[in-house]
ROTOR-302584 format. One line per 4 residues: their letters; for each residue z, x, y of N, C-alpha, C, O. Coordinates in Angstrom, 1 decimal. Layout:
# residues N
A = Z,X,Y,Z,X,Y,Z,X,Y,Z,X,Y  ...
END
This chain:
# residues 165
MPND = 12.4,5.6,12.3,12.1,6.3,11.0,12.7,5.5,9.9,13.7,4.8,10.1  12.2,5.7,8.7,12.7,5.0,7.6,14.1,5.5,7.1,14.5,6.6,7.4  14.8,4.6,6.5,16.1,5.0,5.9,15.8,5.5,4.5,15.6,4.7,3.6  15.9,6.8,4.3,15.5,7.5,3.0,16.7,7.4,2.0,16.5,7.8,0.9
TTPP = 17.8,6.8,2.4,18.9,6.7,1.5,18.8,5.5,0.6,19.6,5.3,-0.3  17.8,4.6,0.8,17.6,3.4,0.0,17.2,3.8,-1.4,16.2,4.5,-1.6  18.0,3.4,-2.4,17.6,3.7,-3.8,16.4,3.0,-4.2,16.1,1.9,-3.7  15.6,3.5,-5.1,14.4,2.8,-5.6,14.8,1.5,-6.2,15.8,1.4,-6.9
APAA = 14.0,0.5,-6.0,14.2,-0.8,-6.6,13.9,-0.8,-8.0,13.0,0.0,-8.4  14.6,-1.5,-8.8,14.2,-1.5,-10.3,12.9,-2.1,-10.5,12.5,-3.1,-9.8  12.1,-1.6,-11.4,10.8,-2.2,-11.7,11.0,-3.6,-12.3,11.8,-3.8,-13.1  10.1,-4.5,-11.8,10.1,-5.9,-12.3,9.3,-6.0,-13.6,9.5,-7.0,-14.4
HPFD = 8.5,-5.1,-13.9,7.6,-5.1,-15.1,7.6,-3.6,-15.6,7.6,-2.7,-14.8  7.5,-3.4,-16.9,7.5,-2.1,-17.4,6.4,-1.2,-16.9,6.5,0.1,-17.0  5.3,-1.7,-16.4,4.2,-0.9,-16.0,4.2,-0.7,-14.5,3.2,-0.2,-13.9  5.3,-1.1,-13.8,5.5,-1.0,-12.3,6.0,0.4,-11.9,6.8,1.0,-12.6
LVLT = 5.5,0.8,-10.8,6.1,1.9,-10.0,6.5,1.3,-8.7,5.7,0.5,-8.1  7.7,1.5,-8.2,8.2,0.8,-7.0,8.7,1.8,-6.0,9.4,2.8,-6.3  8.3,1.5,-4.7,8.9,2.2,-3.6,9.5,1.2,-2.6,8.8,0.2,-2.3  10.7,1.4,-2.2,11.3,0.5,-1.2,12.0,1.3,-0.1,12.6,2.4,-0.4
RLID = 11.9,0.8,1.1,12.5,1.5,2.3,12.9,0.5,3.3,12.4,-0.6,3.4  14.0,0.8,4.0,14.4,0.0,5.1,13.8,0.7,6.3,14.1,1.9,6.6  12.9,0.1,7.0,12.1,0.7,8.1,12.5,0.0,9.4,12.6,-1.2,9.5  12.7,0.9,10.4,13.1,0.4,11.8,11.8,-0.1,12.5,11.4,0.6,13.5
APAA = 11.3,-1.2,12.1,10.1,-1.8,12.7,10.1,-3.3,12.3,10.4,-3.5,11.1  9.6,-4.2,13.1,9.5,-5.5,12.7,8.4,-5.7,11.6,7.4,-4.9,11.5  8.5,-6.7,10.7,7.6,-6.9,9.6,6.2,-7.0,10.2,5.2,-6.5,9.5  6.0,-7.7,11.3,4.6,-7.9,11.8,3.9,-6.6,12.1,2.7,-6.5,11.9
KLYR = 4.6,-5.6,12.5,4.0,-4.3,12.8,3.6,-3.6,11.5,2.5,-3.0,11.5  4.4,-3.7,10.5,4.1,-3.0,9.2,2.9,-3.7,8.6,2.0,-3.1,8.0  2.9,-5.1,8.7,1.8,-5.8,8.1,0.5,-5.4,8.8,-0.5,-5.3,8.2  0.6,-5.3,10.1,-0.6,-4.9,10.9,-1.1,-3.5,10.5,-2.3,-3.3,10.4
CWTD = -0.2,-2.6,10.2,-0.6,-1.3,9.7,-1.4,-1.4,8.4,-2.3,-0.6,8.1  -1.1,-2.4,7.6,-1.7,-2.6,6.3,-3.1,-3.3,6.4,-3.9,-3.2,5.6  -3.2,-4.1,7.5,-4.4,-5.0,7.6,-5.4,-4.7,8.7,-6.4,-5.3,8.8  -5.1,-3.7,9.6,-6.0,-3.3,10.6,-6.7,-2.1,10.2,-6.1,-1.0,10.1
AALI = -8.0,-2.2,9.9,-8.8,-1.1,9.4,-8.8,0.1,10.3,-9.0,1.2,9.9  -8.6,-0.1,11.6,-8.5,1.0,12.6,-7.2,1.8,12.4,-7.2,3.0,12.8  -6.2,1.2,11.9,-4.9,1.9,11.7,-4.7,2.6,10.4,-4.0,3.6,10.3  -5.4,2.1,9.4,-5.3,2.7,8.0,-5.5,4.2,8.0,-4.7,5.0,7.4
PQWF = -6.5,4.8,8.7,-6.7,6.2,8.7,-5.5,7.1,9.3,-5.4,8.3,9.0  -4.7,6.4,10.0,-3.6,7.1,10.7,-2.3,7.3,9.7,-1.4,8.0,10.1  -2.3,6.6,8.6,-1.1,6.7,7.8,-1.3,6.6,6.3,-0.4,7.0,5.5  -2.4,6.1,5.8,-2.6,5.7,4.4,-2.6,6.8,3.3,-2.3,6.5,2.2
VPKP = -2.9,8.0,3.7,-2.9,9.1,2.7,-2.1,10.3,3.3,-2.0,10.5,4.5  -1.4,11.0,2.4,-0.7,12.2,2.8,-1.7,13.2,3.3,-2.7,13.5,2.7  -1.4,13.8,4.5,-2.2,14.9,5.0,-2.2,16.1,4.0,-1.1,16.4,3.5  -3.2,16.8,3.8,-4.5,16.9,4.6,-5.6,15.9,4.1,-6.7,16.0,4.6
WTIS = -5.3,15.0,3.2,-6.2,14.0,2.9,-6.5,13.1,4.1,-5.7,13.0,5.0  -7.7,12.5,4.1,-8.0,11.6,5.2,-8.7,10.3,4.6,-8.9,10.2,3.4  -8.9,9.4,5.5,-9.6,8.1,5.2,-11.0,8.2,5.9,-11.0,8.3,7.1  -12.1,8.1,5.2,-13.4,8.2,5.8,-13.9,6.8,6.1,-14.8,6.6,6.9
QAQF = -13.4,5.8,5.4,-13.9,4.4,5.7,-12.8,3.4,5.2,-12.1,3.6,4.2  -12.7,2.3,6.0,-11.8,1.2,5.7,-12.4,-0.1,6.1,-12.8,-0.2,7.3  -12.5,-1.0,5.2,-13.1,-2.4,5.6,-12.2,-3.4,4.9,-11.9,-3.3,3.7  -11.8,-4.4,5.6,-10.9,-5.5,5.1,-11.4,-6.8,5.4,-11.9,-7.1,6.6
DVRP = -11.3,-7.8,4.5,-11.5,-9.2,4.7,-10.2,-9.8,4.2,-10.1,-10.2,3.0  -9.2,-9.8,5.1,-7.8,-10.1,4.6,-7.6,-11.6,4.5,-7.2,-12.3,5.4  -7.9,-12.1,3.3,-7.7,-13.5,2.9,-7.8,-13.5,1.4,-8.5,-12.6,0.8  -7.2,-14.5,0.7,-7.4,-14.5,-0.8,-8.8,-14.6,-1.1,-9.6,-15.4,-0.7
GGAS = -9.2,-13.7,-2.0,-10.6,-13.6,-2.4,-11.4,-12.6,-1.6,-12.6,-12.3,-1.9  -10.9,-12.2,-0.4,-11.6,-11.2,0.5,-11.6,-9.8,-0.1,-10.6,-9.4,-0.8  -12.6,-9.1,0.2,-12.8,-7.8,-0.3,-12.1,-6.7,0.6,-11.9,-6.9,1.8  -11.7,-5.6,-0.1,-11.2,-4.5,0.7,-11.9,-3.2,0.1,-12.2,-3.1,-1.0
LIVM = -12.0,-2.3,1.0,-12.6,-1.0,0.6,-11.9,0.1,1.5,-11.9,0.1,2.7  -11.3,1.1,0.8,-10.7,2.2,1.4,-11.3,3.5,0.7,-11.2,3.6,-0.5  -11.9,4.3,1.5,-12.5,5.6,0.9,-11.6,6.7,1.3,-11.5,7.1,2.5  -10.9,7.3,0.3,-10.1,8.5,0.6,-10.9,9.8,0.5,-11.8,9.9,-0.4
RDPD = -10.6,10.8,1.3,-11.3,12.0,1.2,-10.3,13.2,1.0,-9.3,13.3,1.8  -10.6,14.0,0.0,-9.7,15.1,-0.2,-10.0,16.3,0.7,-11.1,16.2,1.4  -9.2,17.3,0.8,-9.5,18.5,1.7,-10.8,19.2,1.4,-11.3,19.8,2.3  -11.4,19.0,0.2,-12.7,19.7,-0.1,-13.8,18.8,0.3,-15.0,19.2,0.1
GNEY = -13.6,17.6,0.8,-14.7,16.7,1.2,-15.1,15.7,0.1,-16.0,14.9,0.3  -14.5,15.7,-1.1,-14.8,14.8,-2.1,-14.2,13.4,-1.7,-13.1,13.3,-1.2  -15.0,12.3,-2.0,-14.5,11.0,-1.6,-14.2,10.2,-2.8,-14.9,10.3,-3.9  -13.2,9.3,-2.6,-12.7,8.4,-3.7,-12.7,7.0,-3.2,-11.7,6.6,-2.5
PNAG = -13.7,6.2,-3.4,-13.7,4.8,-3.0,-12.8,4.0,-3.8,-12.7,4.1,-5.0  -12.0,3.1,-3.1,-11.1,2.2,-3.8,-11.4,0.8,-3.3,-11.0,0.3,-2.2  -12.2,0.1,-4.1,-12.6,-1.3,-3.8,-11.7,-2.3,-4.5,-11.2,-2.0,-5.6  -11.5,-3.4,-3.9,-10.6,-4.4,-4.5,-10.8,-5.7,-3.8,-11.6,-6.0,-3.0
VYLE = -9.9,-6.6,-4.2,-9.9,-8.0,-3.7,-8.4,-8.4,-3.5,-7.5,-8.1,-4.2  -8.2,-9.1,-2.4,-6.9,-9.7,-2.1,-6.7,-10.9,-2.9,-7.6,-11.8,-3.0  -5.5,-11.0,-3.6,-5.2,-12.1,-4.4,-4.3,-13.1,-3.6,-4.4,-14.3,-3.8  -3.4,-12.5,-2.8,-2.4,-13.3,-2.0,-2.2,-12.7,-0.7,-2.0,-11.5,-0.6
VLPD = -2.2,-13.5,0.4,-2.0,-13.0,1.7,-1.0,-14.0,2.4,-1.4,-15.1,2.7  0.1,-13.5,2.7,1.1,-14.2,3.5,1.3,-13.4,4.8,2.1,-12.4,4.7  0.7,-13.8,5.9,0.8,-12.9,7.1,2.3,-12.5,7.4,3.2,-13.3,7.4  2.4,-11.2,7.7,3.7,-10.6,8.1,4.7,-10.6,7.0,5.8,-10.2,7.2
RKLV = 4.3,-11.0,5.8,5.3,-11.1,4.7,4.9,-10.5,3.4,5.7,-9.8,2.7  3.6,-10.7,3.0,3.2,-10.2,1.6,1.7,-10.0,1.5,0.9,-10.8,2.0  1.3,-9.0,0.8,-0.1,-8.7,0.4,-0.1,-8.4,-1.1,0.7,-7.6,-1.5  -1.0,-9.0,-1.8,-1.2,-8.7,-3.2,-2.7,-8.5,-3.3,-3.5,-9.3,-2.9
FTDA = -3.1,-7.3,-3.9,-4.5,-7.0,-4.0,-4.7,-6.2,-5.3,-3.7,-5.6,-5.8  -5.9,-6.2,-5.8,-6.1,-5.5,-7.1,-7.5,-4.8,-7.1,-8.4,-5.2,-6.3  -7.6,-3.8,-7.9,-8.9,-3.1,-8.1,-9.6,-3.7,-9.4,-10.6,-3.1,-9.8  -9.0,-4.7,-10.0,-9.6,-5.3,-11.2,-10.9,-6.0,-10.9,-11.7,-6.2,-11.7
YTAG = -11.1,-6.4,-9.6,-12.3,-7.1,-9.1,-12.8,-6.4,-7.9,-12.0,-5.7,-7.1  -14.1,-6.6,-7.6,-14.7,-6.2,-6.3,-15.1,-7.5,-5.7,-14.9,-8.6,-6.2  -15.8,-7.4,-4.5,-16.3,-8.6,-3.8,-17.0,-9.6,-4.7,-17.7,-9.2,-5.6  -16.8,-10.8,-4.5,-17.4,-11.9,-5.2,-16.8,-12.0,-6.6,-17.4,-12.6,-7.5
WVPS = -15.6,-11.5,-6.8,-14.9,-11.6,-8.1,-15.7,-10.9,-9.3,-15.6,-11.4,-10.4  -16.4,-9.9,-8.9,-17.1,-9.1,-9.9,-16.1,-8.1,-10.6,-15.4,-7.4,-9.9  -15.9,-8.2,-11.9,-15.0,-7.3,-12.5,-15.3,-5.8,-12.3,-16.5,-5.4,-12.3  -14.3,-5.0,-12.0,-14.5,-3.6,-11.8,-14.7,-2.9,-13.2,-14.3,-3.4,-14.2
AKPF = -15.3,-1.7,-13.1,-15.5,-1.0,-14.4,-14.2,-0.5,-15.0,-14.1,-0.5,-16.3  -13.2,-0.1,-14.2,-12.0,0.4,-14.8,-10.8,0.0,-14.0,-10.4,0.8,-13.1  -10.2,-1.2,-14.2,-9.1,-1.6,-13.4,-7.9,-0.6,-13.6,-7.7,-0.2,-14.7  -7.2,-0.3,-12.5,-6.1,0.6,-12.6,-4.7,-0.1,-12.3,-3.7,0.1,-12.9
MTAI = -4.8,-0.9,-11.2,-3.5,-1.5,-10.8,-3.7,-2.7,-9.9,-4.8,-3.0,-9.3  -2.6,-3.4,-9.7,-2.5,-4.5,-8.7,-1.3,-4.0,-7.8,-0.3,-3.6,-8.3  -1.5,-4.1,-6.5,-0.4,-3.8,-5.6,0.2,-5.0,-5.0,-0.5,-6.0,-4.7  1.5,-5.0,-4.9,2.3,-6.1,-4.3,3.1,-5.5,-3.2,4.1,-4.7,-3.5
VTFE = 2.8,-5.8,-2.0,3.5,-5.2,-0.8,4.2,-6.3,-0.1,3.5,-7.3,0.3  5.5,-6.1,0.1,6.2,-7.1,0.8,6.9,-6.5,2.0,7.3,-5.4,2.1  7.1,-7.4,3.0,7.8,-7.0,4.3,8.8,-8.1,4.6,8.5,-9.2,5.0  10.1,-7.7,4.3,11.2,-8.7,4.4,12.0,-8.3,5.7,12.7,-7.3,5.7
PEGA = 12.1,-9.2,6.7,12.9,-8.9,7.9,14.4,-8.8,7.5,14.9,-9.5,6.6  15.0,-7.8,8.1,16.5,-7.6,7.8,17.2,-7.5,9.2,16.6,-7.1,10.2  18.4,-7.9,9.2,19.3,-7.8,10.4,19.0,-9.0,11.2,18.0,-9.7,11.1  20.0,-9.3,12.1,20.0,-10.4,13.0,18.8,-10.4,13.9,18.2,-11.5,14.2
SGRQ = 18.4,-9.2,14.4,17.3,-9.2,15.4,15.9,-9.1,14.7,14.9,-9.3,15.4  15.9,-8.9,13.4,14.6,-8.8,12.8,13.8,-7.6,13.1,12.6,-7.5,12.9  14.5,-6.6,13.7,13.8,-5.4,14.1,13.7,-4.4,13.0,13.0,-3.4,13.1  14.3,-4.7,11.8,14.2,-3.8,10.7,13.5,-4.6,9.6,13.6,-5.8,9.5
TRYT = 12.8,-3.9,8.7,12.1,-4.5,7.6,12.4,-3.8,6.3,12.3,-2.6,6.2  12.7,-4.6,5.2,12.8,-4.0,3.9,11.3,-4.0,3.4,10.8,-5.1,3.0  10.8,-2.8,3.3,9.4,-2.6,2.9,9.4,-2.3,1.4,10.1,-1.3,1.0  8.7,-3.0,0.6,8.6,-2.7,-0.8,7.1,-2.7,-1.3,6.4,-3.6,-1.0
AIAR = 6.7,-1.6,-1.9,5.4,-1.5,-2.4,5.5,-1.3,-3.9,6.1,-0.3,-4.4  4.9,-2.2,-4.7,4.9,-2.1,-6.1,3.4,-1.9,-6.6,2.5,-2.6,-6.2  3.3,-0.9,-7.4,2.0,-0.6,-8.1,2.1,-1.0,-9.5,2.8,-0.4,-10.3  1.5,-2.2,-9.9,1.6,-2.7,-11.2,0.4,-2.3,-12.0,-0.7,-2.7,-11.6
HWTQ = 0.6,-1.5,-13.0,-0.6,-1.0,-13.8,-0.9,-1.8,-15.0,-0.1,-2.6,-15.5  -2.1,-1.6,-15.5,-2.6,-2.4,-16.6,-2.1,-1.9,-17.9,-2.0,-2.6,-18.9  -1.7,-0.6,-17.9,-1.2,0.0,-19.2,-0.1,1.0,-18.9,0.0,1.4,-17.7  0.7,1.3,-19.9,1.7,2.3,-19.7,1.1,3.7,-19.4,1.6,4.4,-18.6
EARE = -0.1,3.9,-20.0,-0.8,5.2,-19.8,-1.2,5.3,-18.3,-1.0,6.4,-17.7  -1.7,4.2,-17.7,-2.1,4.2,-16.3,-0.9,4.4,-15.4,-0.9,5.1,-14.4  0.3,3.8,-15.8,1.5,4.0,-15.0,1.9,5.4,-15.0,2.2,6.0,-14.0  1.9,6.0,-16.2,2.3,7.4,-16.3,1.4,8.3,-15.6,1.8,9.3,-15.0
QHEA = 0.1,8.0,-15.6,-0.9,8.8,-14.9,-0.6,8.8,-13.4,-0.7,9.8,-12.7  -0.4,7.6,-12.9,-0.1,7.4,-11.5,1.2,8.1,-11.0,1.2,8.8,-10.0  2.2,8.1,-11.9,3.4,8.7,-11.6,3.2,10.3,-11.6,3.8,11.0,-10.7  2.4,10.8,-12.5,2.1,12.2,-12.6,1.3,12.7,-11.4,1.4,13.8,-11.0
MGFH = 0.5,11.8,-10.9,-0.3,12.1,-9.7,0.6,12.2,-8.4,0.1,12.7,-7.4  1.8,11.8,-8.5,2.7,12.0,-7.4,3.0,10.7,-6.7,3.2,10.7,-5.4  3.0,9.6,-7.4,3.2,8.3,-6.7,4.4,8.3,-5.8,4.3,8.0,-4.6  5.6,8.7,-6.3,6.8,8.6,-5.4,6.7,9.4,-4.2,7.1,9.0,-3.1
TGWG = 6.3,10.7,-4.3,6.2,11.5,-3.2,5.1,11.0,-2.3,5.3,10.9,-1.0  3.9,10.8,-2.8,2.7,10.4,-2.0,3.0,9.1,-1.3,2.7,9.0,0.0  3.4,8.0,-2.0,3.6,6.8,-1.3,4.8,6.9,-0.4,4.8,6.1,0.6  5.8,7.7,-0.7,6.9,8.0,0.3,6.4,8.6,1.6,6.8,8.2,2.6
VCAD = 5.6,9.6,1.5,5.0,10.3,2.7,4.3,9.2,3.5,4.4,9.2,4.7  3.5,8.4,2.8,2.7,7.4,3.5,3.6,6.4,4.2,3.3,5.9,5.3  4.7,6.0,3.5,5.6,5.1,4.2,6.2,5.7,5.4,6.4,5.0,6.4  6.5,7.0,5.4,7.0,7.7,6.6,6.0,7.6,7.7,6.3,7.4,8.8
QMAA = 4.8,7.9,7.3,3.7,7.9,8.3,3.4,6.5,8.9,3.2,6.4,10.1  3.5,5.5,8.0,3.4,4.1,8.5,4.5,3.8,9.5,4.3,3.1,10.5  5.7,4.2,9.1,6.9,3.9,10.0,6.7,4.5,11.3,7.0,3.9,12.4  6.3,5.8,11.4,6.1,6.5,12.6,5.0,5.8,13.5,5.1,5.7,14.7
LAAT = 3.9,5.3,12.8,2.9,4.6,13.5,3.4,3.3,14.1,3.1,3.0,15.2  4.1,2.5,13.2,4.6,1.2,13.7,5.5,1.4,14.9,5.5,0.5,15.7  6.2,2.5,15.0,7.1,2.7,16.1,6.3,2.8,17.4,6.9,2.7,18.5  5.0,3.1,17.3,4.2,3.3,18.5,3.4,2.0,18.9,2.8,2.0,20.0
L = 3.4,1.0,18.1,2.6,-0.2,18.3,3.3,-1.2,19.2,2.8,-2.2,19.5
END
């Protein structure tokens, strides 16, 4: 389980929201949770929300699609493109573009997710997820939507899943 006593990391940019945790799992397992489309539905949204579809082409320029479903059955597609992929270490992706570098209608954020091994055995990982927004208004909107609670719950669910892999 994650160490919930870790204080939030300071934002690197004024439009950032940041979640960091020390998780008792190797970086490779957490990276797999983020990049295996079959695993995403098991942790990516707080219950009772679900994932109805996940497709990934995990490479710089590769497309991603995650469709979230609320308890009433409404779906929210989140299409994007990977900007940087460092296996087992870092993922950077954005909704500013869709497949083929087509600009999206309303960019909201770029995510920077890192997996830093900690400890001599490498069995723990400093997990950091940064949501970097295009505007202060978007940052405030995301925070009001429950970023810290929602992404925290998801980090807990990811840690629990990683422990079973």
